[in-house]
C-alpha positions as CSV (number, residue, x, y, z in Angstrom):
1,M,188.4,129.3,5.1
2,R,188.8,125.8,4.0
3,W,188.8,124.5,7.6
4,R,185.5,126.2,8.3
5,D,183.9,124.5,5.3
6,I,185.2,121.1,6.4
7,A,183.8,121.6,9.9
8,L,180.4,122.8,8.6
9,R,180.2,119.7,6.4
10,A,181.0,117.5,9.3
11,S,178.3,119.0,11.4
12,K,175.7,118.4,8.7
13,T,176.7,114.6,8.3
14,I,175.9,113.7,11.9
15,T,172.8,111.4,12.1
16,A,171.3,109.6,15.0
17,Y,170.1,106.1,14.9
18,T,168.3,105.6,18.2
19,D,167.1,107.7,21.1
20,N,170.2,106.7,23.1
21,D,172.4,108.0,20.3
22,I,170.8,111.5,20.2
23,D,172.7,112.7,23.2
24,E,176.0,111.5,21.7
25,C,174.9,113.2,18.3
26,L,174.2,116.5,20.0
27,H,177.5,116.4,22.0
28,A,179.4,115.8,18.8
29,M,177.6,118.7,17.0
30,L,178.3,120.9,19.9
31,L,182.1,120.1,19.8
32,T,181.9,120.7,16.0
33,L,180.4,124.1,16.5
34,I,183.1,125.0,19.0
35,L,185.7,123.8,16.6
36,I,184.1,126.1,13.8
37,R,184.3,129.1,16.2
38,V,188.0,128.3,17.1
39,L,188.9,128.0,13.5
40,L,187.3,131.2,12.6
41,R,189.1,133.0,15.2
42,V,192.5,131.4,14.8
43,G,192.3,130.5,11.2
44,G,192.9,133.9,9.8
45,K,193.7,137.4,10.7
46,S,190.9,139.5,11.9
47,M,190.2,142.3,9.5
48,Y,189.3,145.8,10.6
49,V,185.7,146.6,9.7
50,C,185.5,150.1,11.3
51,V,188.7,152.0,11.2
52,C,187.4,155.0,13.0
53,N,186.6,152.9,16.2
54,A,189.1,150.1,15.5
55,V,186.4,147.3,15.4
56,T,187.4,144.0,13.9
57,E,185.4,141.1,12.4
58,C,185.9,139.1,15.5
59,Q,184.5,141.8,17.7
60,I,181.4,142.0,15.6
61,R,181.1,138.2,15.6
62,D,181.5,138.2,19.4
63,A,178.9,141.0,19.8
64,Y,176.4,138.9,17.6
65,C,176.9,135.8,19.8
66,E,176.3,138.1,22.8
67,G,172.9,139.3,21.4
68,A,173.7,142.2,19.0
69,C,171.4,141.3,16.1
70,S,171.0,144.7,14.3
71,M,173.1,147.6,13.2
72,R,171.6,149.7,16.1
73,D,173.0,147.1,18.6
74,L,176.4,147.2,17.0
75,R,176.5,151.0,17.1
76,K,175.5,150.9,20.7
77,R,178.1,148.3,21.8
78,L,181.1,149.0,19.4
79,G,180.4,152.3,17.8
80,V,180.2,150.8,14.4
81,A,179.0,153.2,11.6
82,G,178.8,156.0,14.2
83,C,181.4,158.3,12.5
84,C,181.9,158.3,8.7
85,G,179.6,155.4,8.0
86,R,181.8,153.7,5.4
87,C,181.8,150.5,7.4
88,A,178.1,150.1,7.6
89,Q,177.7,147.8,4.6
90,C,180.5,145.5,5.6
91,A,179.2,145.2,9.2
92,R,175.7,144.5,7.9
93,D,177.1,141.7,5.6
94,L,178.9,140.2,8.7
95,L,175.6,140.3,10.7
96,T,173.8,138.6,7.8
97,Q,176.7,136.0,7.7
98,C,176.5,135.3,11.3
99,R,172.7,135.0,11.3
100,Q,172.9,132.6,8.4
101,Q,175.6,130.4,10.2
102,S,173.6,130.3,13.3
103,E,170.5,129.2,11.4
104,R,172.5,126.5,9.7
105,A,173.9,125.4,13.0
106,A,170.4,125.3,14.6
107,A,169.0,123.1,11.8
108,P,167.2,120.1,13.1
109,I,169.0,116.8,13.3
110,R,167.7,114.1,10.9
111,V,167.0,111.0,12.9
112,I,167.2,107.7,11.1
113,E,165.8,104.7,12.8
114,R,167.5,101.3,12.2
115,A,165.3,98.6,10.9
116,P,165.3,95.5,13.2
117,M,167.6,92.8,11.9
118,S,165.8,89.6,10.9
119,V,167.4,86.2,10.9
120,A,166.8,84.2,7.9
121,S,166.0,80.6,8.7
């Protein structure tokens, strides 16, 4: 998960200086978020959360990105916690993690204006 942490730190350090730079800043942030998603998917093996229905972490994360924001939604889409229920807590934790990541990613960008340069005479 080290790469994920590095990408998250990089996305938090982006600042804009003028109105013209805001578009470039947003573009850089979008690329960072795409990088985070790729690193999460490629960086490690996807673990099974629900063995009964063969549902993995990646499938739950994808379902969250597609709008599943509750256990009821996961149960409807993937069948998570529909049989024995042993996966319910892990799936709930993953949903919370996804929600926190999306809230961090949606945090407002801090804009710092540059002071006009004065020429000493």
